[in-house]
C-alpha positions in Angstrom: 110.2 148.5 96.3 112.7 145.7 96.7 111.7 142.1 97.5 112.8 142.0 101.2 113.3 138.6 102.7 115.1 139.6 105.9 115.0 142.2 108.6 118.5 142.0 110.1 119.5 143.2 113.5 123.1 144.3 114.2 125.2 145.9 116.8 128.1 148.2 116.0 130.5 146.3 118.2 131.7 149.6 119.6 131.4 151.4 122.9 127.9 152.9 123.3 129.3 156.4 123.3 130.6 156.0 119.7 129.5 158.8 117.4 127.6 157.9 114.3 129.9 160.2 112.4 132.8 158.0 113.4 131.0 154.9 112.1 130.2 156.6 108.8 133.8 157.8 108.4 135.0 154.2 109.1 132.7 152.8 106.4 133.7 155.4 103.9 137.5 155.8 104.5 138.5 152.4 105.8 136.1 150.0 104.2 135.6 152.2 101.1 131.9 151.6 101.1 129.7 153.8 98.9 126.6 152.9 100.9 126.1 152.7 104.7 126.1 149.4 106.6 122.6 149.8 107.9 119.3 151.5 107.0 119.0 152.8 110.6 121.2 153.0 113.6 120.0 153.6 117.2 122.0 155.6 119.7 122.1 154.8 123.4 119.5 157.4 124.1 117.1 155.7 121.6 117.5 158.3 118.9 117.0 156.7 115.5 119.3 157.8 112.8 118.0 156.8 109.3 121.0 156.3 107.0 119.2 154.9 103.9 115.8 154.4 102.4 114.5 150.8 102.2 114.8 150.8 98.5 118.6 151.4 98.8 120.9 148.4 99.2 123.2 148.7 102.2 126.2 146.7 103.4 124.9 144.6 106.4 125.5 141.0 105.4 127.6 140.0 102.4 125.6 138.1 99.9 122.2 139.0 101.4 122.1 142.8 101.1 119.8 143.0 98.0 117.1 141.2 100.0 117.6 142.7 103.5 116.8 145.7 105.6 119.4 146.3 108.3 119.0 147.9 111.8 121.7 148.4 114.3 122.2 149.7 117.8 125.4 151.4 119.0 127.1 149.0 121.4 127.2 145.2 121.7 130.6 144.9 123.4 132.0 145.5 126.8 135.0 147.6 127.7 137.3 144.7 126.7 135.6 144.2 123.3 133.8 141.0 124.3 130.2 140.6 123.0 127.5 141.7 125.5 123.9 142.7 125.2 124.2 146.2 126.5 121.2 147.7 124.8 119.6 150.4 126.8 115.8 150.4 127.4 115.6 153.2 124.9 117.5 151.2 122.3 115.2 148.2 122.8 112.1 150.3 122.3 113.5 152.1 119.2 114.6 148.8 117.6 111.1 147.3 118.3 109.5 150.3 116.7 111.7 150.0 113.6 111.1 146.3 113.3 107.3 146.7 113.6 107.4 149.4 110.9 109.4 147.3 108.6 107.3 144.2 109.3 104.2 146.2 108.3 105.8 146.8 104.9 107.4 143.4 104.5 105.1 141.0 106.4 106.9 137.8 105.2 110.4 138.9 106.0 112.4 136.8 108.5 113.7 138.7 111.5 117.1 137.6 112.6 120.5 138.7 113.8 123.6 139.1 111.7 125.1 136.0 113.3 122.2 133.8 112.1 123.4 133.9 108.5 125.5 131.1 107.0 129.3 131.6 107.3 129.0 134.6 109.7 131.6 134.2 112.5 130.5 137.2 114.6 128.4 137.4 117.7 126.5 140.4 116.2 124.0 141.6 117.5 125.2 140.1 120.9 121.7 138.7 121.7 119.3 136.1 120.2 117.3 138.3 117.8 115.4 135.4 116.3 114.0 134.4 119.7 113.4 138.0 121.0 111.4 139.0 117.9 109.8 135.6 117.1 106.3 136.9 117.8 106.4 140.0 115.6 
């Protein structure tokens, strides 16, 4: 198992109706990634879609991927593309479950949002993940 230092929370910065297949196609065809961006992605209805095992490196935060686990929810922007915390109740519950499961495996990992890393100029995940999950 990898030495995980971070559990990173993301949003897709897409409408909540975006299909996971579209996101995967974008990563592969446009970004030319060989691995997914996240270990799991949560649909608006709370369905968790596992995209990679924890021992696989994904593409969540440049420079930190080898020591991170990445979870995302579909959404994070309004109809004009502006950052907004539009997680559904089901997404919040599913993310919390994923984080608790990862925390059990990696008890010393720091939980934070994508935006909390140095040189990141994004609002992702469109809420304060450090504060929301500080007691986990």
